[in-house]
All heavy atoms as a GROMACS GRO file, in nm:
protein
  566
    1MET      N    1   2.237   8.627   2.226
    1MET     CA    2   2.158   8.749   2.232
    1MET      C    3   2.243   8.861   2.290
    1MET      O    4   2.324   8.840   2.377
    1MET     CB    5   2.033   8.724   2.316
    1MET     CG    6   1.939   8.843   2.326
    1MET     SD    7   1.888   8.908   2.167
    1MET     CE    8   1.731   8.834   2.148
    2ALA      N    9   2.223   8.981   2.242
    2ALA     CA   10   2.298   9.097   2.286
    2ALA      C   11   2.265   9.133   2.430
    2ALA      O   12   2.160   9.098   2.482
    2ALA     CB   13   2.268   9.215   2.195
    3ALA      N   14   2.356   9.206   2.493
    3ALA     CA   15   2.334   9.252   2.629
    3ALA      C   16   2.208   9.337   2.636
    3ALA      O   17   2.140   9.339   2.737
    3ALA     CB   18   2.455   9.331   2.678
    4ASP      N   19   2.177   9.405   2.532
    4ASP     CA   20   2.053   9.481   2.522
    4ASP      C   21   2.011   9.482   2.375
    4ASP      O   22   2.079   9.428   2.291
    4ASP     CB   23   2.068   9.622   2.577
    4ASP     CG   24   2.176   9.703   2.505
    4ASP    OD1   25   2.184   9.694   2.382
    4ASP    OD2   26   2.252   9.773   2.572
    5ASP      N   27   1.898   9.541   2.346
    5ASP     CA   28   1.849   9.543   2.208
    5ASP      C   29   1.875   9.676   2.139
    5ASP      O   30   1.809   9.710   2.042
    5ASP     CB   31   1.698   9.513   2.208
    5ASP     CG   32   1.669   9.371   2.252
    5ASP    OD1   33   1.751   9.282   2.221
    5ASP    OD2   34   1.567   9.349   2.317
    6LEU      N   35   1.972   9.751   2.189
    6LEU     CA   36   2.001   9.883   2.133
    6LEU      C   37   2.111   9.882   2.029
    6LEU      O   38   2.150   9.987   1.979
    6LEU     CB   39   2.038   9.979   2.246
    6LEU     CG   40   1.929  10.003   2.351
    6LEU    CD1   41   1.980  10.092   2.462
    6LEU    CD2   42   1.805  10.063   2.287
    7GLY      N   43   2.162   9.765   1.994
    7GLY     CA   44   2.270   9.757   1.896
    7GLY      C   45   2.240   9.828   1.766
    7GLY      O   46   2.319   9.912   1.720
    8PRO      N   47   2.126   9.799   1.701
    8PRO     CA   48   2.095   9.868   1.575
    8PRO      C   49   2.084  10.020   1.592
    8PRO      O   50   2.128  10.095   1.506
    8PRO     CB   51   1.962   9.807   1.533
    8PRO     CG   52   1.961   9.671   1.596
    8PRO     CD   53   2.030   9.691   1.728
    9ASP      N   54   2.029  10.064   1.705
    9ASP     CA   55   2.018  10.209   1.729
    9ASP      C   56   2.156  10.272   1.745
    9ASP      O   57   2.182  10.380   1.691
    9ASP     CB   58   1.934  10.237   1.853
    9ASP     CG   59   1.789  10.200   1.835
    9ASP    OD1   60   1.741  10.199   1.719
    9ASP    OD2   61   1.722  10.173   1.937
   10ARG      N   62   2.245  10.205   1.818
   10ARG     CA   63   2.381  10.256   1.835
   10ARG      C   64   2.455  10.259   1.701
   10ARG      O   65   2.529  10.352   1.672
   10ARG     CB   66   2.459  10.170   1.934
   10ARG     CG   67   2.426  10.198   2.076
   10ARG     CD   68   2.526  10.131   2.169
   10ARG     NE   69   2.470  10.124   2.301
   10ARG     CZ   70   2.405  10.020   2.350
   10ARG    NH1   71   2.393   9.909   2.281
   10ARG    NH2   72   2.354  10.024   2.471
   11ARG      N   73   2.435  10.154   1.620
   11ARG     CA   74   2.500  10.150   1.489
   11ARG      C   75   2.453  10.268   1.404
   11ARG      O   76   2.534  10.338   1.343
   11ARG     CB   77   2.471  10.018   1.417
   11ARG     CG   78   2.527  10.012   1.276
   11ARG     CD   79   2.492   9.884   1.204
   11ARG     NE   80   2.353   9.846   1.212
   11ARG     CZ   81   2.254   9.904   1.140
   11ARG    NH1   82   2.280  10.002   1.057
   11ARG    NH2   83   2.130   9.861   1.152
   12ARG      N   84   2.323  10.291   1.401
   12ARG     CA   85   2.270  10.403   1.322
   12ARG      C   86   2.324  10.537   1.373
   12ARG      O   87   2.357  10.625   1.295
   12ARG     CB   88   2.117  10.402   1.327
   12ARG     CG   89   2.056  10.296   1.240
   12ARG     CD   90   1.903  10.309   1.237
   12ARG     NE   91   1.844  10.181   1.206
   12ARG     CZ   92   1.798  10.093   1.295
   12ARG    NH1   93   1.800  10.122   1.424
   12ARG    NH2   94   1.749   9.979   1.257
   13ARG      N   95   2.331  10.550   1.504
   13ARG     CA   96   2.383  10.675   1.562
   13ARG      C   97   2.530  10.695   1.524
   13ARG      O   98   2.572  10.805   1.490
   13ARG     CB   99   2.366  10.672   1.713
   13ARG     CG  100   2.409  10.798   1.782
   13ARG     CD  101   2.380  10.792   1.930
   13ARG     NE  102   2.437  10.907   1.996
   13ARG     CZ  103   2.462  10.912   2.125
   13ARG    NH1  104   2.432  10.809   2.202
   13ARG    NH2  105   2.516  11.019   2.178
   14ALA      N  106   2.607  10.588   1.529
   14ALA     CA  107   2.751  10.597   1.497
   14ALA      C  108   2.775  10.621   1.349
   14ALA      O  109   2.864  10.696   1.311
   14ALA     CB  110   2.823  10.470   1.544
   15GLN      N  111   2.694  10.558   1.264
   15GLN     CA  112   2.718  10.564   1.119
   15GLN      C  113   2.643  10.677   1.050
   15GLN      O  114   2.672  10.707   0.935
   15GLN     CB  115   2.683  10.430   1.056
   15GLN     CG  116   2.773  10.318   1.102
   15GLN     CD  117   2.733  10.183   1.048
   15GLN    OE1  118   2.618  10.160   1.010
   15GLN    NE2  119   2.828  10.090   1.046
   16GLY      N  120   2.550  10.738   1.119
   16GLY     CA  121   2.480  10.853   1.064
   16GLY      C  122   2.396  10.819   0.941
   16GLY      O  123   2.340  10.710   0.930
   17ARG      N  124   2.392  10.913   0.848
   17ARG     CA  125   2.304  10.900   0.732
   17ARG      C  126   2.340  10.783   0.640
   17ARG      O  127   2.259  10.740   0.559
   17ARG     CB  128   2.299  11.030   0.652
   17ARG     CG  129   2.431  11.072   0.594
   17ARG     CD  130   2.420  11.207   0.522
   17ARG     NE  131   2.548  11.257   0.483
   17ARG     CZ  132   2.615  11.219   0.376
   17ARG    NH1  133   2.563  11.130   0.294
   17ARG    NH2  134   2.732  11.270   0.347
   18LYS      N  135   2.459  10.729   0.653
   18LYS     CA  136   2.501  10.617   0.568
   18LYS      C  137   2.472  10.481   0.632
   18LYS      O  138   2.502  10.377   0.575
   18LYS     CB  139   2.649  10.627   0.536
   18LYS     CG  140   2.682  10.746   0.449
   18LYS     CD  141   2.824  10.744   0.406
   18LYS     CE  142   2.852  10.860   0.311
   18LYS     NZ  143   2.984  10.849   0.253
   19ALA      N  144   2.412  10.481   0.751
   19ALA     CA  145   2.393  10.357   0.827
   19ALA      C  146   2.316  10.251   0.750
   19ALA      O  147   2.356  10.134   0.746
   19ALA     CB  148   2.324  10.387   0.959
   20ASP      N  149   2.204  10.287   0.689
   20ASP     CA  150   2.122  10.187   0.619
   20ASP      C  151   2.196  10.128   0.500
   20ASP      O  152   2.193  10.007   0.477
   20ASP     CB  153   1.989  10.247   0.574
   20ASP     CG  154   1.898  10.279   0.693
   20ASP    OD1  155   1.917  10.218   0.801
   20ASP    OD2  156   1.808  10.364   0.677
   21GLY      N  157   2.266  10.212   0.425
   21GLY     CA  158   2.342  10.163   0.311
   21GLY      C  159   2.457  10.073   0.353
   21GLY      O  160   2.482   9.969   0.292
   22LEU      N  161   2.528  10.112   0.459
   22LEU     CA  162   2.638  10.030   0.509
   22LEU      C  163   2.588   9.895   0.560
   22LEU      O  164   2.647   9.791   0.531
   22LEU     CB  165   2.713  10.103   0.620
   22LEU     CG  166   2.791  10.227   0.577
   22LEU    CD1  167   2.835  10.306   0.699
   22LEU    CD2  168   2.910  10.188   0.492
   23HIS      N  169   2.478   9.898   0.633
   23HIS     CA  170   2.423   9.773   0.687
   23HIS      C  171   2.371   9.685   0.573
   23HIS      O  172   2.388   9.563   0.576
   23HIS     CB  173   2.312   9.803   0.787
   23HIS     CG  174   2.269   9.683   0.864
   23HIS    ND1  175   2.352   9.619   0.953
   23HIS    CD2  176   2.153   9.615   0.866
   23HIS    CE1  177   2.288   9.517   1.006
   23HIS    NE2  178   2.167   9.512   0.955
   24GLY      N  179   2.310   9.746   0.473
   24GLY     CA  180   2.262   9.670   0.357
   24GLY      C  181   2.377   9.603   0.283
   24GLY      O  182   2.368   9.486   0.244
   25ALA      N  183   2.486   9.676   0.265
   25ALA     CA  184   2.603   9.619   0.196
   25ALA      C  185   2.661   9.503   0.277
   25ALA      O  186   2.697   9.399   0.221
   25ALA     CB  187   2.709   9.727   0.175
   26LEU      N  188   2.669   9.519   0.408
   26LEU     CA  189   2.721   9.412   0.493
   26LEU      C  190   2.628   9.292   0.492
   26LEU      O  191   2.673   9.177   0.486
   26LEU     CB  192   2.741   9.464   0.636
   26LEU     CG  193   2.812   9.371   0.733
   26LEU    CD1  194   2.950   9.331   0.680
   26LEU    CD2  195   2.824   9.438   0.868
   27THR      N  196   2.498   9.316   0.492
   27THR     CA  197   2.400   9.208   0.487
   27THR      C  198   2.412   9.129   0.357
   27THR      O  199   2.406   9.006   0.357
   27THR     CB  200   2.257   9.263   0.504
   27THR    OG1  201   2.248   9.328   0.631
   27THR    CG2  202   2.153   9.153   0.496
   28ARG      N  203   2.432   9.200   0.246
   28ARG     CA  204   2.448   9.131   0.117
   28ARG      C  205   2.577   9.049   0.116
   28ARG      O  206   2.582   8.941   0.057
   28ARG     CB  207   2.445   9.230   0.002
   28ARG     CG  208   2.307   9.286  -0.027
   28ARG     CD  209   2.303   9.371  -0.152
   28ARG     NE  210   2.384   9.491  -0.143
   28ARG     CZ  211   2.347   9.604  -0.081
   28ARG    NH1  212   2.230   9.611  -0.021
   28ARG    NH2  213   2.426   9.708  -0.080
   29LEU      N  214   2.680   9.100   0.180
   29LEU     CA  215   2.807   9.029   0.187
   29LEU      C  216   2.793   8.904   0.274
   29LEU      O  217   2.836   8.795   0.234
   29LEU     CB  218   2.916   9.120   0.244
   29LEU     CG  219   3.054   9.061   0.261
   29LEU    CD1  220   3.114   9.029   0.125
   29LEU    CD2  221   3.143   9.157   0.337
   30ASP      N  222   2.733   8.921   0.392
   30ASP     CA  223   2.718   8.809   0.486
   30ASP      C  224   2.614   8.846   0.592
   30ASP      O  225   2.644   8.923   0.684
   30ASP     CB  226   2.852   8.778   0.553
   30ASP     CG  227   2.846   8.655   0.642
   30ASP    OD1  228   2.736   8.616   0.686
   30ASP    OD2  229   2.953   8.599   0.669
   31PRO      N  230   2.491   8.795   0.581
   31PRO     CA  231   2.385   8.830   0.676
   31PRO      C  232   2.422   8.798   0.822
   31PRO      O  233   2.384   8.872   0.913
   31PRO     CB  234   2.266   8.745   0.631
   31PRO     CG  235   2.294   8.712   0.488
   31PRO     CD  236   2.444   8.706   0.476
   32THR      N  237   2.497   8.692   0.843
   32THR     CA  238   2.537   8.657   0.979
   32THR      C  239   2.632   8.762   1.036
   32THR      O  240   2.621   8.800   1.154
   32THR     CB  241   2.604   8.518   0.982
   32THR    OG1  242   2.510   8.422   0.931
   32THR    CG2  243   2.645   8.479   1.123
   33LEU      N  244   2.723   8.810   0.954
   33LEU     CA  245   2.815   8.914   0.997
   33LEU      C  246   2.740   9.042   1.031
   33LEU      O  247   2.773   9.110   1.129
   33LEU     CB  248   2.921   8.940   0.890
   33LEU     CG  249   3.029   9.041   0.923
   33LEU    CD1  250   3.106   9.000   1.048
   33LEU    CD2  251   3.124   9.056   0.805
   34ALA      N  252   2.640   9.077   0.954
   34ALA     CA  253   2.560   9.197   0.981
   34ALA      C  254   2.488   9.185   1.115
   34ALA      O  255   2.485   9.280   1.194
   34ALA     CB  256   2.459   9.220   0.868
   35ARG      N  257   2.431   9.068   1.144
   35ARG     CA  258   2.365   9.047   1.274
   35ARG      C  259   2.467   9.052   1.387
   35ARG      O  260   2.441   9.109   1.494
   35ARG     CB  261   2.292   8.913   1.276
   35ARG     CG  262   2.157   8.916   1.207
   35ARG     CD  263   2.077   8.790   1.234
   35ARG     NE  264   2.149   8.667   1.206
   35ARG     CZ  265   2.160   8.611   1.086
   35ARG    NH1  266   2.101   8.667   0.982
   35ARG    NH2  267   2.227   8.499   1.070
   36TRP      N  268   2.584   8.994   1.364
   36TRP     CA  269   2.690   8.996   1.465
   36TRP      C  270   2.732   9.140   1.495
   36TRP      O  271   2.755   9.175   1.611
   36TRP     CB  272   2.808   8.913   1.416
   36TRP     CG  273   2.920   8.905   1.517
   36TRP    CD1  274   2.925   8.825   1.626
   36TRP    CD2  275   3.041   8.980   1.516
   36TRP    NE1  276   3.043   8.845   1.694
   36TRP    CE2  277   3.116   8.940   1.628
   36TRP    CE3  278   3.093   9.078   1.430
   36TRP    CZ2  279   3.240   8.995   1.657
   36TRP    CZ3  280   3.218   9.131   1.460
   36TRP    CH2  281   3.288   9.089   1.572
   37ALA      N  282   2.744   9.222   1.392
   37ALA     CA  283   2.781   9.362   1.412
   37ALA      C  284   2.679   9.432   1.502
   37ALA      O  285   2.715   9.503   1.596
   37ALA     CB  286   2.794   9.434   1.278
   38ASP      N  287   2.551   9.412   1.474
   38ASP     CA  288   2.447   9.474   1.557
   38ASP      C  289   2.444   9.415   1.697
   38ASP      O  290   2.440   9.488   1.796
   38ASP     CB  291   2.309   9.457   1.493
   38ASP     CG  292   2.280   9.563   1.387
   38ASP    OD1  293   2.358   9.658   1.372
   38ASP    OD2  294   2.175   9.550   1.321
   39ASP      N  295   2.446   9.283   1.706
   39ASP     CA  296   2.430   9.217   1.835
   39ASP      C  297   2.554   9.227   1.924
   39ASP      O  298   2.544   9.261   2.041
   39ASP     CB  299   2.394   9.069   1.817
   39ASP     CG  300   2.257   9.048   1.758
   39ASP    OD1  301   2.177   9.144   1.754
   39ASP    OD2  302   2.230   8.934   1.714
   40HIS      N  303   2.670   9.196   1.866
   40HIS     CA  304   2.790   9.191   1.948
   40HIS      C  305   2.863   9.325   1.955
   40HIS      O  306   2.886   9.378   2.063
   40HIS     CB  307   2.885   9.082   1.900
   40HIS     CG  308   3.010   9.074   1.982
   40HIS    ND1  309   3.009   9.038   2.115
   40HIS    CD2  310   3.139   9.102   1.951
   40HIS    CE1  311   3.132   9.044   2.162
   40HIS    NE2  312   3.213   9.081   2.065
   41ILE      N  313   2.899   9.379   1.839
   41ILE     CA  314   2.979   9.502   1.840
   41ILE      C  315   2.900   9.618   1.901
   41ILE      O  316   2.940   9.677   2.000
   41ILE     CB  317   3.029   9.538   1.699
   41ILE    CG1  318   3.123   9.430   1.648
   41ILE    CG2  319   3.098   9.674   1.700
   41ILE    CD1  320   3.161   9.443   1.504
   42PHE      N  321   2.786   9.650   1.841
   42PHE     CA  322   2.710   9.765   1.889
   42PHE      C  323   2.617   9.730   2.005
   42PHE      O  324   2.581   9.817   2.083
   42PHE     CB  325   2.631   9.830   1.774
   42PHE     CG  326   2.720   9.898   1.676
   42PHE    CD1  327   2.750   9.840   1.555
   42PHE    CD2  328   2.776  10.021   1.705
   42PHE    CE1  329   2.834   9.902   1.463
   42PHE    CE2  330   2.860  10.084   1.615
   42PHE     CZ  331   2.890  10.025   1.493
   43GLY      N  332   2.580   9.603   2.018
   43GLY     CA  333   2.493   9.562   2.128
   43GLY      C  334   2.569   9.534   2.256
   43GLY      O  335   2.534   9.585   2.362
   44ASP      N  336   2.674   9.453   2.248
   44ASP     CA  337   2.750   9.415   2.368
   44ASP      C  338   2.867   9.510   2.395
   44ASP      O  339   2.874   9.572   2.501
   44ASP     CB  340   2.805   9.272   2.354
   44ASP     CG  341   2.697   9.167   2.353
   44ASP    OD1  342   2.592   9.189   2.416
   44ASP    OD2  343   2.717   9.063   2.288
   45VAL      N  344   2.959   9.520   2.300
   45VAL     CA  345   3.081   9.597   2.323
   45VAL      C  346   3.051   9.745   2.346
   45VAL      O  347   3.101   9.804   2.442
   45VAL     CB  348   3.180   9.578   2.205
   45VAL    CG1  349   3.303   9.665   2.224
   45VAL    CG2  350   3.218   9.432   2.190
   46TRP      N  351   2.968   9.804   2.261
   46TRP     CA  352   2.941   9.946   2.274
   46TRP      C  353   2.845   9.978   2.389
   46TRP      O  354   2.817  10.093   2.416
   46TRP     CB  355   2.889  10.003   2.143
   46TRP     CG  356   2.998  10.031   2.043
   46TRP    CD1  357   3.093   9.943   2.000
   46TRP    CD2  358   3.023  10.152   1.974
   46TRP    NE1  359   3.175  10.003   1.908
   46TRP    CE2  360   3.134  10.131   1.889
   46TRP    CE3  361   2.962  10.276   1.973
   46TRP    CZ2  362   3.186  10.230   1.807
   46TRP    CZ3  363   3.012  10.375   1.890
   46TRP    CH2  364   3.124  10.352   1.809
   47SER      N  365   2.794   9.877   2.458
   47SER     CA  366   2.707   9.903   2.572
   47SER      C  367   2.786   9.916   2.703
   47SER      O  368   2.731   9.959   2.804
   47SER     CB  369   2.602   9.792   2.587
   47SER     OG  370   2.663   9.672   2.630
   48GLU      N  371   2.913   9.879   2.701
   48GLU     CA  372   2.995   9.889   2.821
   48GLU      C  373   3.010  10.035   2.864
   48GLU      O  374   3.007  10.126   2.782
   48GLU     CB  375   3.133   9.829   2.795
   48GLU     CG  376   3.131   9.681   2.763
   48GLU     CD  377   3.088   9.596   2.882
   48GLU    OE1  378   3.120   9.633   2.996
   48GLU    OE2  379   3.021   9.494   2.859
   49ASP      N  380   3.028  10.056   2.993
   49ASP     CA  381   3.036  10.192   3.048
   49ASP      C  382   3.176  10.250   3.051
   49ASP      O  383   3.195  10.361   3.099
   49ASP     CB  384   2.980  10.193   3.191
   49ASP     CG  385   2.830  10.167   3.195
   49ASP    OD1  386   2.762  10.198   3.094
   49ASP    OD2  387   2.783  10.117   3.298
   50ALA      N  388   3.276  10.178   3.001
   50ALA     CA  389   3.415  10.225   3.010
   50ALA      C  390   3.437  10.356   2.936
   50ALA      O  391   3.517  10.439   2.980
   50ALA     CB  392   3.509  10.118   2.957
   51LEU      N  393   3.369  10.376   2.824
   51LEU     CA  394   3.382  10.499   2.745
   51LEU      C  395   3.244  10.551   2.710
   51LEU      O  396   3.151  10.474   2.687
   51LEU     CB  397   3.457  10.474   2.614
   51LEU     CG  398   3.605  10.440   2.621
   51LEU    CD1  399   3.656  10.404   2.482
   51LEU    CD2  400   3.684  10.557   2.677
   52ARG      N  401   3.235  10.683   2.702
   52ARG     CA  402   3.111  10.743   2.653
   52ARG      C  403   3.098  10.712   2.504
   52ARG      O  404   3.197  10.686   2.436
   52ARG     CB  405   3.112  10.895   2.670
   52ARG     CG  406   3.114  10.941   2.813
   52ARG     CD  407   3.121  11.093   2.825
   52ARG     NE  408   3.217  11.150   2.732
   52ARG     CZ  409   3.193  11.256   2.652
   52ARG    NH1  410   3.079  11.318   2.655
   52ARG    NH2  411   3.287  11.301   2.570
   53PHE      N  412   2.976  10.715   2.452
   53PHE     CA  413   2.950  10.688   2.311
   53PHE      C  414   3.037  10.776   2.223
   53PHE      O  415   3.099  10.729   2.128
   53PHE     CB  416   2.802  10.710   2.280
   53PHE     CG  417   2.768  10.686   2.136
   53PHE    CD1  418   2.737  10.558   2.092
   53PHE    CD2  419   2.768  10.790   2.045
   53PHE    CE1  420   2.706  10.536   1.958
   53PHE    CE2  421   2.739  10.768   1.912
   53PHE     CZ  422   2.707  10.640   1.869
   54GLU      N  423   3.041  10.904   2.253
   54GLU     CA  424   3.117  11.000   2.171
   54GLU      C  425   3.266  10.966   2.169
   54GLU      O  426   3.333  10.981   2.067
   54GLU     CB  427   3.095  11.142   2.222
   54GLU     CG  428   2.954  11.193   2.205
   54GLU     CD  429   2.855  11.143   2.311
   54GLU    OE1  430   2.897  11.073   2.408
   54GLU    OE2  431   2.735  11.173   2.297
   55ASP      N  432   3.318  10.919   2.283
   55ASP     CA  433   3.459  10.880   2.288
   55ASP      C  434   3.485  10.755   2.205
   55ASP      O  435   3.589  10.744   2.139
   55ASP     CB  436   3.503  10.857   2.433
   55ASP     CG  437   3.500  10.985   2.515
   55ASP    OD1  438   3.515  11.094   2.456
   55ASP    OD2  439   3.479  10.976   2.637
   56ARG      N  440   3.391  10.662   2.204
   56ARG     CA  441   3.405  10.542   2.121
   56ARG      C  442   3.410  10.579   1.973
   56ARG      O  443   3.488  10.523   1.896
   56ARG     CB  444   3.289  10.446   2.145
   56ARG     CG  445   3.294  10.379   2.278
   56ARG     CD  446   3.174  10.285   2.295
   56ARG     NE  447   3.161  10.244   2.431
   56ARG     CZ  448   3.230  10.147   2.488
   56ARG    NH1  449   3.317  10.079   2.418
   56ARG    NH2  450   3.212  10.117   2.615
   57VAL      N  451   3.326  10.674   1.934
   57VAL     CA  452   3.325  10.719   1.795
   57VAL      C  453   3.460  10.781   1.760
   57VAL      O  454   3.517  10.753   1.654
   57VAL     CB  455   3.209  10.817   1.769
   57VAL    CG1  456   3.221  10.879   1.631
   57VAL    CG2  457   3.075  10.747   1.785
   58LEU      N  458   3.514  10.864   1.850
   58LEU     CA  459   3.644  10.925   1.824
   58LEU      C  460   3.754  10.820   1.812
   58LEU      O  461   3.842  10.831   1.726
   58LEU     CB  462   3.679  11.025   1.935
   58LEU     CG  463   3.602  11.156   1.931
   58LEU    CD1  464   3.635  11.240   2.054
   58LEU    CD2  465   3.632  11.233   1.804
   59VAL      N  466   3.752  10.719   1.897
   59VAL     CA  467   3.851  10.611   1.889
   59VAL      C  468   3.838  10.538   1.755
   59VAL      O  469   3.938  10.510   1.688
   59VAL     CB  470   3.837  10.513   2.007
   59VAL    CG1  471   3.920  10.388   1.986
   59VAL    CG2  472   3.875  10.582   2.138
   60ALA      N  473   3.715  10.509   1.715
   60ALA     CA  474   3.694  10.439   1.588
   60ALA      C  475   3.745  10.523   1.471
   60ALA      O  476   3.814  10.472   1.382
   60ALA     CB  477   3.545  10.407   1.569
   61ILE      N  478   3.716  10.652   1.471
   61ILE     CA  479   3.763  10.741   1.364
   61ILE      C  480   3.915  10.748   1.363
   61ILE      O  481   3.979  10.740   1.258
   61ILE     CB  482   3.701  10.881   1.378
   61ILE    CG1  483   3.552  10.875   1.349
   61ILE    CG2  484   3.770  10.982   1.287
   61ILE    CD1  485   3.476  11.000   1.384
   62ALA      N  486   3.974  10.760   1.482
   62ALA     CA  487   4.121  10.767   1.491
   62ALA      C  488   4.186  10.640   1.437
   62ALA      O  489   4.286  10.646   1.364
   62ALA     CB  490   4.163  10.792   1.635
   63MET      N  491   4.131  10.525   1.470
   63MET     CA  492   4.188  10.398   1.423
   63MET      C  493   4.170  10.383   1.272
   63MET      O  494   4.261  10.334   1.204
   63MET     CB  495   4.125  10.280   1.496
   63MET     CG  496   4.160  10.271   1.642
   63MET     SD  497   4.340  10.257   1.671
   63MET     CE  498   4.386  10.425   1.705
   64LEU      N  499   4.057  10.424   1.220
   64LEU     CA  500   4.038  10.418   1.075
   64LEU      C  501   4.137  10.510   1.004
   64LEU      O  502   4.199  10.472   0.904
   64LEU     CB  503   3.894  10.454   1.037
   64LEU     CG  504   3.789  10.351   1.077
   64LEU    CD1  505   3.649  10.410   1.060
   64LEU    CD2  506   3.804  10.224   0.996
   65ALA      N  507   4.155  10.630   1.058
   65ALA     CA  508   4.250  10.725   0.998
   65ALA      C  509   4.393  10.673   1.008
   65ALA      O  510   4.470  10.681   0.912
   65ALA     CB  511   4.238  10.861   1.066
   66ALA      N  512   4.428  10.617   1.123
   66ALA     CA  513   4.565  10.569   1.144
   66ALA      C  514   4.599  10.450   1.054
   66ALA      O  515   4.715  10.431   1.019
   66ALA     CB  516   4.584  10.528   1.290
   67THR      N  517   4.497  10.377   1.014
   67THR     CA  518   4.520  10.261   0.928
   67THR      C  519   4.488  10.290   0.782
   67THR      O  520   4.485  10.197   0.699
   67THR     CB  521   4.440  10.138   0.976
   67THR    OG1  522   4.302  10.172   0.982
   67THR    CG2  523   4.487  10.094   1.114
   68GLY      N  524   4.464  10.417   0.750
   68GLY     CA  525   4.444  10.458   0.612
   68GLY      C  526   4.311  10.420   0.551
   68GLY      O  527   4.297  10.418   0.429
   69ARG      N  528   4.212  10.393   0.632
   69ARG     CA  529   4.080  10.354   0.581
   69ARG      C  530   3.989  10.477   0.574
   69ARG      O  531   3.897  10.492   0.654
   69ARG     CB  532   4.020  10.244   0.668
   69ARG     CG  533   4.096  10.115   0.651
   69ARG     CD  534   4.047  10.008   0.744
   69ARG     NE  535   4.102   9.879   0.712
   69ARG     CZ  536   4.221   9.838   0.753
   69ARG    NH1  537   4.298   9.916   0.822
   69ARG    NH2  538   4.264   9.718   0.720
   70ARG      N  539   4.013  10.562   0.478
   70ARG     CA  540   3.943  10.689   0.466
   70ARG      C  541   3.798  10.673   0.423
   70ARG      O  542   3.717  10.761   0.448
   70ARG     CB  543   4.015  10.776   0.363
   70ARG     CG  544   4.153  10.813   0.407
   70ARG     CD  545   4.223  10.893   0.304
   70ARG     NE  546   4.135  10.996   0.252
   70ARG     CZ  547   4.173  11.098   0.180
   70ARG    NH1  548   4.299  11.111   0.150
   70ARG    NH2  549   4.088  11.187   0.136
   71ASN      N  550   3.763  10.566   0.356
   71ASN     CA  551   3.627  10.551   0.304
   71ASN      C  552   3.536  10.467   0.393
   71ASN      O  553   3.426  10.431   0.352
   71ASN     CB  554   3.632  10.490   0.165
   71ASN     CG  555   3.696  10.584   0.066
   71ASN    OD1  556   3.678  10.705   0.075
   71ASN    ND2  557   3.772  10.530  -0.027
   72GLN      N  558   3.579  10.434   0.510
   72GLN     CA  559   3.496  10.353   0.599
   72GLN      C  560   3.383  10.434   0.658
   72GLN      O  561   3.396  10.544   0.695
   72GLN     CB  562   3.578  10.295   0.713
   72GLN     CG  563   3.675  10.191   0.669
   72GLN     CD  564   3.608  10.059   0.631
   72GLN    OE1  565   3.507  10.021   0.686
   72GLN    NE2  566   3.664   9.994   0.533
   0.00000   0.00000   0.00000
């Protein structure tokens, strides 16, 4: 179980208007992976106080850009 139940809310906030489509695509690919993303990544990891939410988003964008993943 996640550290809190805000994982899906954080995912939607981070992914914006494309959140439902992205989560649907991930669920079709692997439902367990989709739950893990909500529970662990956005529920546990993104709940830590080390960085503000906005800073986490900037880090994620920077890493996607640095690795050439423009369509993520």
